[in-house]
C-alpha positions in Angstrom: 61.0 -16.4 35.2 60.8 -18.6 32.3 57.8 -20.5 33.6 56.2 -17.0 34.3 56.7 -15.8 30.8 55.4 -19.2 29.4 52.3 -18.8 31.6 51.8 -15.4 30.1 52.3 -16.6 26.6 49.8 -19.4 27.2 47.3 -17.0 28.6 47.6 -14.6 25.7 47.2 -17.7 23.2 44.1 -18.9 25.0 42.6 -15.4 25.2 43.3 -15.0 21.3 41.6 -18.5 20.7 38.5 -17.5 22.7 38.2 -14.1 20.9 38.3 -16.0 17.5 35.6 -18.3 18.6 33.3 -15.6 19.6 33.4 -13.5 16.4 36.2 -11.3 17.5 37.1 -7.8 18.7 35.9 -5.8 21.6 32.2 -6.3 20.9 32.4 -10.0 21.6 30.8 -9.4 25.0 27.8 -8.0 23.2 25.2 -9.8 21.3 24.7 -8.5 17.7 21.6 -8.6 15.6 20.8 -7.4 12.1 17.4 -6.0 11.0 16.2 -5.9 7.4 14.0 -2.8 6.9 11.8 -2.8 3.7 9.9 0.4 4.5 12.2 3.1 3.0 10.4 6.1 4.7 11.5 5.0 8.1 15.1 4.0 7.5 16.6 7.1 9.1 14.4 6.6 12.2 15.4 2.8 12.3 19.2 3.7 12.3 18.6 6.2 15.0 16.7 3.9 17.1 19.4 1.2 16.6 22.1 3.4 18.0 20.2 4.3 21.0 18.9 0.8 21.6 22.6 -0.6 21.4 23.7 1.9 23.9 20.8 1.4 26.4 20.4 -2.3 26.1 24.0 -3.5 25.3 22.9 -5.1 22.1 24.7 -4.2 18.9 21.9 -3.5 16.1 22.6 -3.0 12.5 19.7 -1.9 10.1 19.8 -2.6 6.4 17.5 -1.5 3.6 17.3 -2.5 0.1 15.1 -1.3 -2.7 15.1 -4.8 -4.4 11.9 -6.9 -4.0 11.7 -8.4 -0.5 11.9 -12.0 -1.9 14.7 -11.5 -4.2 16.7 -9.6 -1.6 16.3 -12.2 1.1 17.0 -15.1 -1.4 20.5 -13.6 -2.0 21.1 -13.5 1.7 20.0 -17.0 2.3 22.0 -18.2 -0.5 25.2 -16.7 1.0 24.2 -18.2 4.4 24.0 -14.8 5.7 20.4 -14.2 6.9 19.2 -11.2 8.8 18.2 -11.8 12.4 15.1 -10.1 12.0 13.5 -9.4 8.5 10.6 -6.9 7.8 8.6 -8.4 4.9 5.1 -8.3 3.4 2.4 -10.4 4.5 2.7 -12.7 1.4 6.4 -13.1 2.2 5.6 -14.6 5.6 3.4 -17.2 4.0 6.1 -18.2 1.5 9.3 -17.9 3.7 8.1 -18.6 7.3 8.0 -22.6 7.3 11.7 -22.7 6.1 13.2 -19.5 7.6 11.2 -18.4 10.6 10.9 -18.9 14.4 7.6 -19.9 15.9 6.8 -16.9 18.2 3.5 -18.2 19.6 4.6 -18.2 23.1 5.5 -14.5 23.1 3.5 -12.1 25.4 2.6 -9.7 22.6 0.6 -12.4 20.6 -2.4 -11.8 22.8 -2.3 -8.0 22.3 -3.0 -8.0 18.6 -5.3 -9.5 16.1 -3.0 -8.8 13.2 -0.3 -11.5 13.8 0.3 -14.1 11.1 0.0 -17.7 12.1 0.3 -20.7 9.8 -0.7 -24.2 10.9 -1.2 -23.0 14.4 2.2 -21.3 14.7 2.7 -17.5 15.0 5.5 -16.3 12.7 4.7 -12.7 11.6 4.9 -9.7 14.1 2.9 -6.9 12.8 4.9 -3.6 12.4 1.9 -1.4 11.9 -1.6 -1.1 10.6 -2.5 0.4 7.3 -6.1 0.7 5.9 -7.8 1.9 2.7 -11.1 3.9 2.3 -12.2 7.4 1.2 -10.2 10.3 2.5 -12.2 13.2 3.2 -11.6 17.0 4.0 -14.2 17.8 6.6 -13.5 21.5 6.5 -14.1 21.7 2.8 -17.4 19.6 3.1 -18.7 21.9 5.9 -17.8 25.2 4.0 -19.6 24.1 0.9 -22.7 22.4 2.7 -23.0 24.8 5.7 -23.7 21.7 7.8 -21.6 19.6 10.4 -20.1 16.6 8.7 -20.4 13.2 10.3 -18.8 10.4 8.0 -20.7 7.7 9.8 -24.0 8.8 8.3 -22.8 8.2 4.8 -23.6 4.5 4.1 -25.0 4.0 0.8 -24.0 5.2 -2.7 -26.9 7.4 -2.8 -25.8 9.0 0.5 -22.6 9.6 -1.1 -23.9 11.0 -4.3 -26.3 13.3 -2.3 -23.3 14.6 -0.3 -21.4 15.2 -3.5 -24.4 17.1 -5.0 -24.8 19.2 -1.8 -21.0 20.3 -2.1 -21.5 21.1 -5.6 -24.7 23.3 -4.8 -22.5 25.1 -2.2 -19.9 26.2 -4.7 -17.3 23.5 -4.8 -16.7 23.0 -8.6 -15.0 19.6 -8.5 -15.7 17.4 -5.5 -13.4 14.4 -5.9 -10.0 13.4 -7.1 -9.1 9.8 -8.4 -5.5 8.6 -8.3 -4.7 7.0 -11.7 -1.8 4.8 -10.4 -2.3 1.1 -11.3 -1.5 0.1 -7.6 -4.4 2.3 -6.3 -6.7 1.2 -8.8 -5.8 -2.5 -9.0 -4.2 -3.5 -5.7 -6.5 -1.4 -3.6 -9.9 -0.5 -5.0 -10.6 -3.6 -7.1 -9.0 -5.7 -4.3 -11.9 -4.6 -2.1 -14.2 -6.5 -4.5 -12.4 -9.7 -3.5 -11.9 -8.7 0.2 -15.6 -7.8 0.9 -16.8 -11.2 0.0 -17.1 -13.7 3.0 -14.6 -16.2 1.2 -12.2 -14.3 -1.3 -10.6 -17.6 -2.3 -13.9 -19.1 -3.2 -14.9 -16.0 -5.1 -11.6 -15.9 -7.1 -11.9 -19.5 -7.8 -15.5 -18.9 -9.1 -14.1 -16.3 -11.5 -11.4 -18.7 -12.7 -13.8 -21.6 -13.4 -16.6 -19.5 -14.8 -19.1 -20.2 -12.1 -19.2 -16.5 -11.1 -19.7 -13.8 -13.7 -18.0 -10.7 -12.4 -20.2 -8.3 -14.3 -23.3 -10.1 -12.5 -21.8 -9.9 -9.0 -23.5 -7.8 -6.7 -20.5 -6.6 -4.6 -18.6 -5.8 -7.8 -21.5 -3.7 -9.1 -22.0 -2.1 -5.7 -18.4 -0.9 -5.4 -18.2 0.2 -9.0 -21.4 2.2 -8.5 -19.5 4.2 -5.9 -16.3 4.4 -7.9 -18.4 5.9 -10.6 -19.5 8.9 -8.3 -15.7 9.4 -7.8 -15.1 9.2 -11.5 -17.9 11.6 -12.8 -17.0 14.2 -10.3 -13.3 13.9 -10.6 -11.5 17.3 -11.1 -9.3 15.7 -13.7 -12.1 13.9 -15.5 -11.2 15.2 -18.9 -7.8 13.8 -18.6 -8.0 11.4 -15.8 -4.9 9.2 -16.8 -2.8 12.5 -16.8 -3.7 13.5 -13.2 -0.5 13.7 -10.9 -0.8 12.1 -7.5 0.8 15.2 -5.8 -1.6 17.6 -7.5 -4.7 15.6 -6.4 -3.4 15.2 -2.9 -2.7 19.0 -2.6 -6.2 19.8 -3.8 -7.6 17.4 -1.2 -5.3 18.8 1.6 -6.1 22.5 0.8 -9.9 21.8 0.3 -10.3 22.5 -3.3 -11.8 18.9 -3.5 -13.5 16.9 -0.7 -12.8 13.3 -1.3 -10.3 10.9 -2.6 -9.9 7.1 -2.4 -6.7 6.1 -0.7 -5.1 5.0 2.6 -3.3 6.4 5.7 0.0 6.3 4.0 -1.2 9.2 1.8 -0.6 11.5 4.8 3.2 11.3 3.8 2.2 13.4 0.8 -0.8 15.3 2.2 1.4 16.8 5.1 3.8 18.6 2.7 0.9 20.9 1.9 -1.2 23.5 3.7 -3.7 20.9 5.0 -6.9 21.7 7.0 -7.6 20.3 10.3 -10.6 18.1 9.8 -9.4 15.3 7.6 -9.8 11.6 8.0 -11.0 8.3 6.6 -14.3 6.8 6.0 -15.3 3.4 4.5 -16.4 3.2 0.8 -20.2 3.7 0.9 -22.1 0.9 -0.9 -25.4 -0.8 -1.3 -24.5 -4.3 -0.2 -26.2 -4.1 3.2 -23.5 -6.4 4.9 -21.9 -3.9 7.2 -19.0 -3.2 5.0 -20.1 0.5 4.9 -19.0 0.5 8.5 -15.5 -0.8 8.0 -12.2 0.2 6.4 -10.2 -2.5 4.6 -6.8 -3.0 6.0 -4.8 -4.7 8.7 -1.2 -5.6 9.5 1.1 -3.9 7.0 4.8 -5.1 7.2 5.8 -8.0 9.3 9.0 -9.0 11.3 10.1 -12.5 11.6 13.1 -14.0 13.3 15.6 -16.3 11.4 15.4 -20.0 12.5 18.7 -21.1 10.8 21.9 -22.3 12.2 23.5 -19.1 11.0 21.7 -17.3 13.9 22.4 -18.2 17.5 19.9 -18.9 20.1 21.4 -15.8 22.0 20.7 -13.7 18.9 17.2 -15.1 18.7 16.5 -14.2 22.1 18.0 -10.7 21.7 15.5 -10.5 18.7 12.5 -11.6 20.7 13.5 -9.0 23.3 13.6 -6.3 20.6 10.1 -7.1 19.5 8.8 -7.1 23.1 10.5 -3.7 23.5 8.5 -2.4 20.6 5.2 -3.5 22.2 5.7 -3.2 26.0 8.5 -0.6 26.6 7.4 3.2 26.6 10.3 4.0 24.4 9.5 1.3 22.0 5.9 2.3 21.7 6.9 5.9 21.1 9.3 4.8 18.4 6.4 3.1 16.5 4.0 6.0 17.1 5.9 9.2 17.3 9.1 8.7 15.6 7.9 6.5 12.6 4.3 8.0 12.6 2.9 4.5 12.3 -0.4 3.1 13.5 0.4 0.4 16.1 -1.1 -3.1 15.7 -1.3 -3.6 19.4 -4.3 -2.9 21.7 -2.0 -2.1 24.9 -0.4 0.7 22.8 -2.5 3.7 23.8 -0.3 6.7 22.6 -2.2 9.1 20.3 -1.4 8.6 16.7 -0.4 11.9 15.4 -1.9 12.4 12.0 -5.6 12.4 11.3 -5.6 9.6 8.7 -3.7 7.3 11.0 -5.9 8.2 13.9 -9.0 7.2 11.8 -7.4 3.9 11.1 -6.5 3.3 14.7 -10.2 4.1 15.7 -11.5 1.5 13.2 -9.0 -1.0 14.3 -9.6 -0.5 18.0 -13.3 -1.2 17.4 -12.5 -4.3 15.3 -14.0 -2.5 12.3 -11.4 -3.6 9.7 -12.1 -5.9 6.8 -8.9 -8.0 6.2 -6.4 -7.6 3.4 -6.4 -10.4 1.0 -2.6 -11.0 1.0 -2.3 -13.6 -1.8 -2.8 -11.7 -5.0 -0.2 -12.6 -7.7 2.7 -10.2 -8.1 1.5 -9.0 -11.5 -2.1 -8.5 -10.5 -2.0 -4.7 -9.9 -0.1 -4.0 -13.0 -2.3 -6.1 -15.2 -5.7 -5.4 -13.9 -4.7 -1.9 -12.9 -4.1 -1.2 -16.5 -7.5 -2.5 -17.3 -9.0 -0.2 -14.6 -7.1 2.7 -16.1 -8.9 2.1 -19.3 -12.2 2.3 -17.5 -11.3 5.5 -15.7 -10.3 7.0 -19.0 -13.7 6.1 -20.7 -11.9 3.7 -23.0 -14.0 0.7 -22.0 -17.2 0.2 -20.2 -18.0 -1.9 -17.0 -18.7 -5.1 -18.8 -15.4 -4.7 -20.9 -13.6 -4.1 -17.6 -15.0 -7.1 -16.0 -14.2 -9.2 -19.1 -10.6 -8.2 -18.8 -10.3 -9.0 -15.0 -12.0 -12.4 -15.9 -9.4 -13.0 -18.6 -6.6 -12.2 -16.1 -7.8 -14.8 -13.7 -8.1 -17.5 -16.5 -4.4 -18.0 -16.3 -3.3 -16.3 -13.0 -2.9 -18.2 -9.7 -3.1 -16.9 -6.2 -0.2 -17.1 -3.8 0.3 -20.1 -1.5 -1.3 -19.8 1.9 
């Protein structure tokens, strides 16, 4: 009897020891992964997905969100030796963090299904969560009502084409035809950034501004795009007080057809869809006179990237579960539906053929599918949009002219440095 009791005690002790080694508790038979989400508007969807995924796949998934900057938040986790298994970051964060913290995903099947993955020195680290792009958002119903003609955005190539269409809308009774968002991120990080992005070599162009070999005010691309911006500016419903315009008011006017055009991106649908929007909305490239094909392309690409932790704090089993999760997003019908239907995102993978639900996203997917996206320049300094955006606001408000604006941008680059890449 004593031998039997001793055997039971020893068995229990061994079981307890094994439980302690495997992380404890009833969930020790399941692998657990953590996901950092930096896209606030899909946090609830991510949490619901995690619960379903855990139930169906037998993998515990916990999703975390932080409003801190991505780099600052992840630095805290790294310092505490508590990294996330999967982190959602911006493109620039992949370039700064991947070499030290990310797993090489080059051998994964999904790599061949996207043109938006981030590779560094021949190794793929960044999984594109979605595609976002910039251009001019239009209200086709409003245009057709004012002009009495069917609207085909692909016919608007040059600044003169755009000006003629604006004039036709005015002649048809539309009092104000455009809206301009005054936010520094829209002006500095989005519109002005197109000047860099639409050059064949943005790095060389910025370097030329820095060393004085390129005079921004004399640059053809800068002037071509600013000429089109001037059409937006001169026909802005809020022209008399452009810096007081509220984004929500501008987007409501566009949604309901009071104005016809606004520069923005497919993320604006999250604001537009709150109003009584019309059914013929979409996105078109910024018309300009460069003659380089840019009038046929939106500017954009992968927006937000997942990477998988490479440290000793993450087990190989967890890394495999993380890879399985990324493959689920790309190849499983439920994963595809999560991206497109639940999160209302534009997928970055050619094999995902689900119809994107909103018209701005549908426009972006059409351009992406046709390889008609000019890539984002992901290496602008963190203070770029705030500083040059403030200069752009002065131009929008009529407080400086184009030459003065160009001088301020040039002065910014005299000391600013692009990010590592």
